[in-house]
VMD Tcl script that builds the backbone (N, CA, C; Angstrom):
set m [mol new atoms 276]
animate dup $m
set s [atomselect $m all]
$s set {name element resname resid chain x y z} {
  {N N MET 1 A 0.814 -1.182 0.000}
  {CA C MET 1 A 0.000 0.000 0.000}
  {C C MET 1 A 0.866 1.258 0.000}
  {N N ALA 2 A 1.907 1.276 0.802}
  {CA C ALA 2 A 2.785 2.433 0.875}
  {C C ALA 2 A 3.535 2.614 -0.435}
  {N N LYS 3 A 3.950 1.479 -1.049}
  {CA C LYS 3 A 4.642 1.564 -2.323}
  {C C LYS 3 A 3.715 2.112 -3.406}
  {N N GLU 4 A 2.487 1.698 -3.355}
  {CA C GLU 4 A 1.509 2.153 -4.346}
  {C C GLU 4 A 1.264 3.651 -4.211}
  {N N GLU 5 A 1.135 4.125 -2.988}
  {CA C GLU 5 A 0.948 5.565 -2.754}
  {C C GLU 5 A 2.178 6.341 -3.187}
  {N N ALA 6 A 3.352 5.805 -2.886}
  {CA C ALA 6 A 4.599 6.463 -3.276}
  {C C ALA 6 A 4.684 6.535 -4.800}
  {N N ARG 7 A 4.311 5.447 -5.473}
  {CA C ARG 7 A 4.328 5.414 -6.928}
  {C C ARG 7 A 3.321 6.427 -7.496}
  {N N LYS 8 A 2.171 6.494 -6.855}
  {CA C LYS 8 A 1.127 7.422 -7.272}
  {C C LYS 8 A 1.610 8.865 -7.120}
  {N N LYS 9 A 2.214 9.173 -5.977}
  {CA C LYS 9 A 2.719 10.520 -5.724}
  {C C LYS 9 A 3.865 10.852 -6.669}
  {N N THR 10 A 4.710 9.871 -6.969}
  {CA C THR 10 A 5.805 10.082 -7.906}
  {C C THR 10 A 5.252 10.397 -9.288}
  {N N GLY 11 A 4.221 9.681 -9.687}
  {CA C GLY 11 A 3.568 9.934 -10.980}
  {C C GLY 11 A 2.971 11.331 -11.035}
  {N N GLU 12 A 2.320 11.741 -9.956}
  {CA C GLU 12 A 1.743 13.084 -9.887}
  {C C GLU 12 A 2.844 14.135 -9.949}
  {N N ALA 13 A 3.950 13.871 -9.251}
  {CA C ALA 13 A 5.067 14.812 -9.245}
  {C C ALA 13 A 5.649 14.946 -10.653}
  {N N MET 14 A 5.765 13.831 -11.352}
  {CA C MET 14 A 6.296 13.866 -12.718}
  {C C MET 14 A 5.373 14.657 -13.645}
  {N N LEU 15 A 4.073 14.464 -13.466}
  {CA C LEU 15 A 3.108 15.228 -14.272}
  {C C LEU 15 A 3.230 16.709 -13.994}
  {N N LEU 16 A 3.348 17.066 -12.707}
  {CA C LEU 16 A 3.504 18.472 -12.349}
  {C C LEU 16 A 4.801 19.041 -12.914}
  {N N LYS 17 A 5.874 18.243 -12.867}
  {CA C LYS 17 A 7.164 18.684 -13.401}
  {C C LYS 17 A 7.055 18.926 -14.908}
  {N N ASP 18 A 6.402 18.024 -15.621}
  {CA C ASP 18 A 6.205 18.190 -17.063}
  {C C ASP 18 A 5.380 19.441 -17.352}
  {N N GLU 19 A 4.335 19.621 -16.564}
  {CA C GLU 19 A 3.493 20.803 -16.739}
  {C C GLU 19 A 4.280 22.076 -16.465}
  {N N TRP 20 A 5.143 22.018 -15.448}
  {CA C TRP 20 A 5.974 23.162 -15.083}
  {C C TRP 20 A 6.919 23.514 -16.233}
  {N N LYS 21 A 7.449 22.526 -16.919}
  {CA C LYS 21 A 8.347 22.751 -18.047}
  {C C LYS 21 A 7.587 23.260 -19.272}
  {N N ARG 22 A 6.381 22.793 -19.443}
  {CA C ARG 22 A 5.565 23.149 -20.596}
  {C C ARG 22 A 5.004 24.569 -20.493}
  {N N ALA 23 A 4.757 25.051 -19.295}
  {CA C ALA 23 A 4.116 26.350 -19.086}
  {C C ALA 23 A 4.868 27.502 -19.752}
  {N N PRO 24 A 6.195 27.633 -19.600}
  {CA C PRO 24 A 6.881 28.751 -20.263}
  {C C PRO 24 A 6.777 28.699 -21.788}
  {N N LYS 25 A 6.796 27.493 -22.350}
  {CA C LYS 25 A 6.659 27.362 -23.797}
  {C C LYS 25 A 5.287 27.840 -24.245}
  {N N GLU 26 A 4.260 27.411 -23.515}
  {CA C GLU 26 A 2.896 27.834 -23.849}
  {C C GLU 26 A 2.755 29.336 -23.689}
  {N N ARG 27 A 3.386 29.869 -22.662}
  {CA C ARG 27 A 3.315 31.315 -22.437}
  {C C ARG 27 A 3.931 32.051 -23.616}
  {N N GLY 28 A 5.062 31.566 -24.098}
  {CA C GLY 28 A 5.702 32.180 -25.265}
  {C C GLY 28 A 4.797 32.149 -26.483}
  {N N ILE 29 A 4.145 31.011 -26.673}
  {CA C ILE 29 A 3.221 30.878 -27.806}
  {C C ILE 29 A 2.063 31.867 -27.666}
  {N N PHE 30 A 1.506 31.953 -26.473}
  {CA C PHE 30 A 0.386 32.870 -26.238}
  {C C PHE 30 A 0.812 34.320 -26.402}
  {N N GLU 31 A 2.014 34.652 -25.942}
  {CA C GLU 31 A 2.501 36.022 -26.096}
  {C C GLU 31 A 2.667 36.373 -27.573}
  {N N THR 32 A 3.136 35.426 -28.358}
  {CA C THR 32 A 3.265 35.635 -29.794}
  {C C THR 32 A 1.893 35.858 -30.430}
  {N N GLU 33 A 0.929 35.043 -30.029}
  {CA C GLU 33 A -0.436 35.197 -30.555}
  {C C GLU 33 A -1.025 36.547 -30.163}
  {N N VAL 34 A -0.807 36.965 -28.925}
  {CA C VAL 34 A -1.322 38.254 -28.467}
  {C C VAL 34 A -0.686 39.394 -29.263}
  {N N ALA 35 A 0.628 39.311 -29.492}
  {CA C ALA 35 A 1.311 40.342 -30.275}
  {C C ALA 35 A 0.746 40.399 -31.690}
  {N N ALA 36 A 0.493 39.237 -32.290}
  {CA C ALA 36 A -0.084 39.197 -33.641}
  {C C ALA 36 A -1.481 39.807 -33.644}
  {N N LEU 37 A -2.264 39.485 -32.636}
  {CA C LEU 37 A -3.618 40.048 -32.550}
  {C C LEU 37 A -3.580 41.559 -32.347}
  {N N ARG 38 A -2.632 42.021 -31.544}
  {CA C ARG 38 A -2.506 43.475 -31.331}
  {C C ARG 38 A -2.163 44.177 -32.634}
  {N N SER 39 A -1.243 43.615 -33.395}
  {CA C SER 39 A -0.890 44.248 -34.668}
  {C C SER 39 A -2.076 44.226 -35.623}
  {N N THR 40 A -2.860 43.162 -35.585}
  {CA C THR 40 A -4.067 43.090 -36.414}
  {C C THR 40 A -5.060 44.170 -36.004}
  {N N VAL 41 A -5.220 44.365 -34.708}
  {CA C VAL 41 A -6.137 45.398 -34.208}
  {C C VAL 41 A -5.668 46.780 -34.655}
  {N N VAL 42 A -4.365 47.038 -34.556}
  {CA C VAL 42 A -3.830 48.339 -34.978}
  {C C VAL 42 A -4.105 48.555 -36.465}
  {N N GLU 43 A -3.894 47.521 -37.262}
  {CA C GLU 43 A -4.135 47.628 -38.698}
  {C C GLU 43 A -5.618 47.875 -38.990}
  {N N LEU 44 A -6.486 47.153 -38.299}
  {CA C LEU 44 A -7.932 47.338 -38.500}
  {C C LEU 44 A -8.371 48.736 -38.084}
  {N N GLU 45 A -7.819 49.237 -36.984}
  {CA C GLU 45 A -8.165 50.589 -36.548}
  {C C GLU 45 A -7.694 51.619 -37.559}
  {N N ALA 46 A -6.506 51.424 -38.121}
  {CA C ALA 46 A -5.997 52.349 -39.140}
  {C C ALA 46 A -6.901 52.325 -40.369}
  {N N ASN 47 A -7.318 51.142 -40.789}
  {CA C ASN 47 A -8.229 51.035 -41.931}
  {C C ASN 47 A -9.571 51.693 -41.634}
  {N N ARG 48 A -10.061 51.484 -40.415}
  {CA C ARG 48 A -11.329 52.095 -40.019}
  {C C ARG 48 A -11.215 53.618 -40.054}
  {N N ASP 49 A -10.126 54.142 -39.498}
  {CA C ASP 49 A -9.929 55.590 -39.479}
  {C C ASP 49 A -9.830 56.146 -40.896}
  {N N ARG 50 A -9.124 55.416 -41.778}
  {CA C ARG 50 A -9.004 55.848 -43.168}
  {C C ARG 50 A -10.374 55.874 -43.833}
  {N N ASP 51 A -11.169 54.833 -43.595}
  {CA C ASP 51 A -12.508 54.770 -44.190}
  {C C ASP 51 A -13.393 55.896 -43.665}
  {N N ILE 52 A -13.244 56.210 -42.380}
  {CA C ILE 52 A -14.036 57.306 -41.802}
  {C C ILE 52 A -13.638 58.624 -42.448}
  {N N ARG 53 A -12.326 58.843 -42.612}
  {CA C ARG 53 A -11.868 60.086 -43.247}
  {C C ARG 53 A -12.383 60.187 -44.675}
  {N N ARG 54 A -12.319 59.069 -45.408}
  {CA C ARG 54 A -12.817 59.079 -46.788}
  {C C ARG 54 A -14.311 59.381 -46.829}
  {N N GLY 55 A -15.057 58.721 -45.956}
  {CA C GLY 55 A -16.500 58.949 -45.913}
  {C C GLY 55 A -16.832 60.374 -45.532}
  {N N SER 56 A -16.086 60.908 -44.579}
  {CA C SER 56 A -16.304 62.273 -44.130}
  {C C SER 56 A -16.001 63.258 -45.253}
  {N N CYS 57 A -14.911 63.013 -45.954}
  {CA C CYS 57 A -14.536 63.881 -47.073}
  {C C CYS 57 A -15.603 63.833 -48.165}
  {N N ALA 58 A -16.072 62.646 -48.468}
  {CA C ALA 58 A -17.108 62.489 -49.499}
  {C C ALA 58 A -18.402 63.193 -49.069}
  {N N ALA 59 A -18.744 63.086 -47.799}
  {CA C ALA 59 A -19.966 63.735 -47.304}
  {C C ALA 59 A -19.831 65.259 -47.379}
  {N N ARG 60 A -18.645 65.769 -47.002}
  {CA C ARG 60 A -18.435 67.226 -47.088}
  {C C ARG 60 A -18.521 67.700 -48.533}
  {N N ARG 61 A -17.927 66.913 -49.440}
  {CA C ARG 61 A -17.974 67.264 -50.858}
  {C C ARG 61 A -19.417 67.274 -51.356}
  {N N GLU 62 A -20.196 66.283 -50.938}
  {CA C GLU 62 A -21.598 66.196 -51.350}
  {C C GLU 62 A -22.387 67.397 -50.823}
  {N N ILE 63 A -22.148 67.775 -49.589}
  {CA C ILE 63 A -22.829 68.942 -49.013}
  {C C ILE 63 A -22.423 70.209 -49.756}
  {N N ALA 64 A -21.120 70.344 -50.035}
  {CA C ALA 64 A -20.638 71.518 -50.763}
  {C C ALA 64 A -21.273 71.588 -52.147}
  {N N ASN 65 A -21.378 70.457 -52.816}
  {CA C ASN 65 A -22.018 70.440 -54.138}
  {C C ASN 65 A -23.484 70.828 -54.037}
  {N N GLY 66 A -24.160 70.367 -52.979}
  {CA C GLY 66 A -25.563 70.748 -52.772}
  {C C GLY 66 A -25.705 72.250 -52.566}
  {N N PHE 67 A -24.811 72.822 -51.747}
  {CA C PHE 67 A -24.849 74.278 -51.540}
  {C C PHE 67 A -24.555 75.015 -52.845}
  {N N GLN 68 A -23.612 74.492 -53.635}
  {CA C GLN 68 A -23.275 75.127 -54.905}
  {C C GLN 68 A -24.480 75.126 -55.840}
  {N N GLU 69 A -25.235 74.031 -55.852}
  {CA C GLU 69 A -26.438 73.968 -56.685}
  {C C GLU 69 A -27.466 75.007 -56.233}
  {N N VAL 70 A -27.642 75.124 -54.924}
  {CA C VAL 70 A -28.590 76.114 -54.393}
  {C C VAL 70 A -28.138 77.518 -54.770}
  {N N LEU 71 A -26.848 77.805 -54.593}
  {CA C LEU 71 A -26.338 79.130 -54.943}
  {C C LEU 71 A -26.481 79.416 -56.431}
  {N N SER 72 A -26.231 78.430 -57.273}
  {CA C SER 72 A -26.388 78.606 -58.718}
  {C C SER 72 A -27.837 78.910 -59.061}
  {N N SER 73 A -28.744 78.177 -58.430}
  {CA C SER 73 A -30.163 78.402 -58.673}
  {C C SER 73 A -30.572 79.815 -58.247}
  {N N LEU 74 A -30.101 80.227 -57.078}
  {CA C LEU 74 A -30.419 81.581 -56.606}
  {C C LEU 74 A -29.826 82.643 -57.521}
  {N N GLU 75 A -28.621 82.401 -58.004}
  {CA C GLU 75 A -27.984 83.372 -58.903}
  {C C GLU 75 A -28.780 83.496 -60.196}
  {N N LYS 76 A -29.243 82.372 -60.753}
  {CA C LYS 76 A -30.048 82.410 -61.988}
  {C C LYS 76 A -31.335 83.195 -61.761}
  {N N ARG 77 A -31.986 82.928 -60.633}
  {CA C ARG 77 A -33.225 83.661 -60.317}
  {C C ARG 77 A -32.944 85.157 -60.193}
  {N N TRP 78 A -31.827 85.481 -59.548}
  {CA C TRP 78 A -31.489 86.879 -59.328}
  {C C TRP 78 A -31.206 87.574 -60.662}
  {N N VAL 79 A -30.515 86.882 -61.567}
  {CA C VAL 79 A -30.219 87.451 -62.888}
  {C C VAL 79 A -31.520 87.642 -63.663}
  {N N GLU 80 A -32.423 86.675 -63.609}
  {CA C GLU 80 A -33.712 86.801 -64.293}
  {C C GLU 80 A -34.517 87.962 -63.719}
  {N N LYS 81 A -34.529 88.066 -62.406}
  {CA C LYS 81 A -35.267 89.155 -61.746}
  {C C LYS 81 A -34.663 90.498 -62.139}
  {N N LYS 82 A -33.345 90.551 -62.201}
  {CA C LYS 82 A -32.665 91.783 -62.572}
  {C C LYS 82 A -33.046 92.185 -63.999}
  {N N LYS 83 A -33.118 91.194 -64.903}
  {CA C LYS 83 A -33.513 91.470 -66.281}
  {C C LYS 83 A -34.947 91.991 -66.338}
  {N N GLU 84 A -35.842 91.364 -65.541}
  {CA C GLU 84 A -37.238 91.816 -65.513}
  {C C GLU 84 A -37.339 93.259 -65.037}
  {N N VAL 85 A -36.617 93.577 -63.980}
  {CA C VAL 85 A -36.671 94.922 -63.429}
  {C C VAL 85 A -36.099 95.911 -64.432}
  {N N SER 86 A -35.021 95.529 -65.077}
  {CA C SER 86 A -34.400 96.397 -66.084}
  {C C SER 86 A -35.359 96.634 -67.238}
  {N N ALA 87 A -36.077 95.588 -67.663}
  {CA C ALA 87 A -37.043 95.735 -68.770}
  {C C ALA 87 A -38.189 96.631 -68.346}
  {N N GLU 88 A -38.652 96.523 -67.107}
  {CA C GLU 88 A -39.730 97.377 -66.618}
  {C C GLU 88 A -39.295 98.829 -66.568}
  {N N ILE 89 A -38.054 99.039 -66.168}
  {CA C ILE 89 A -37.543 100.409 -66.096}
  {C C ILE 89 A -37.479 101.014 -67.503}
  {N N GLN 90 A -37.074 100.255 -68.483}
  {CA C GLN 90 A -36.976 100.765 -69.848}
  {C C GLN 90 A -38.364 101.036 -70.428}
  {N N LEU 91 A -39.397 100.313 -69.989}
  {CA C LEU 91 A -40.751 100.531 -70.491}
  {C C LEU 91 A -41.351 101.808 -69.932}
  {N N HIS 92 A -40.934 102.220 -68.776}
  {CA C HIS 92 A -41.545 103.415 -68.170}
  {C C HIS 92 A -40.799 104.616 -68.476}
}
mol reanalyze $m
mol bondsrecalc $m
mol representation Tube
mol addrep $m
C-alpha cells in the first residue's frame, strides 16, 4: 500500500514537473499570438480611421455640391429678376 501511494505521488510529481516545463513554452506561444492580434487590431483601426476620413470627405464634398447647386439656382433667379426689373424700367 505504501509503495503504491509512493508510486502514485511520484507519478503526480512527474506530471507536475512536465506541466511546469511546458508552461513557459505555452506562455511564449500565447505572447506571440497576443502580439499578432494586437498588430491586427492596430491595422484594422488604421483602416477604419481611413474609411471614416474618406466617408467624411465624401460627405463634405456632397454637401458643398448641394450648396453650390442652391447658390447657382439663386444666382439664376437673381439674374432673371434683374432682367425683368431692367425691362420694366426701360418701359416706363
